[in-house]
N, C-alpha and C positions, 0 to 999 in steps of 0.2 A: 648401347641394345637394352639393357635393359629397360632404358629411359621410353625407346619407345612401346615394350611391350606394356608398361604402366597407361600410356597416352589411349585414351577412349576415343575417336570420334565421336560426334555427333550422331548419325545415324546408328553404331552400337548400344546407345545409352538410350535411344527409344524405341530399340528394335527389344530391350528388355521390358518394357512398359507394358502389360497385359492388353491394354484398351489401344493400345497403338496401331493396332491391326482395323480399329474399325474407323481409324480417323480421328478420335478424340483422347488424348493424354492430358486433362489437367484439373483442376479441382475446381468447384464452382463455393468457394469462398462467400459470395452476397446470399448463395440459397443456403450455404449452412447455417449465418446471421439469423436469415428471416423464419429457417426452421427453429433454433434457439428462442427467437421472441414468442415464436407460436406456441411452442412447448409449455415454456412460460406463462402465459397468456392459460392456456389450457389448464396447467396445474393451478394458480387463482383461480379460475372457475369453477374448483372442485371443491372451493371451501365453499360454495354454497349446497350444502345436502342436509343428510340426519345425522353427521354425525355427531355425537356426544364430548369425548374427549378433546386438549385442546394440542396434544399430543399430532395428532394426525395434523393439525393445522400449522404445526413448528416447522413438523420437516416439509411442507406443502410450500408454506413459505420460502423456508432456508433453500430448496433446492431452485426455486424460483428466481430467487435473487443470484443464487451462484451464477445461474445462464444468462440471466441479465449481465451481472460483474463479466463474467467472461467477453462477452460480446463488446462489452464498456470497454477492457483491456485490450481485446484486439482492434476496437475502431483507434484507439489511442496510439498502438504501435504502430497501425498502417499513416498516420497522420505525422508522425515522427519521421518514417523512413521520407518523406516529400522534401 
């Protein structure tokens, strides 16, 4: 009896997702990757400006590099799963 209480059907799992009512209950990983690269490009474009110190430049380059690194790691992991 306890085994049947722990088992959930696919319908129960989908009903718990708030967006299931609208007919969509997935993520868009491709959009997330593209937006991360667009954000990294925007951060690098911010290097062109009137700031005088290099601390701002280091933060911009570091954050952009981190975003690109995350996208690359995600791409490598996705290829390994295939």
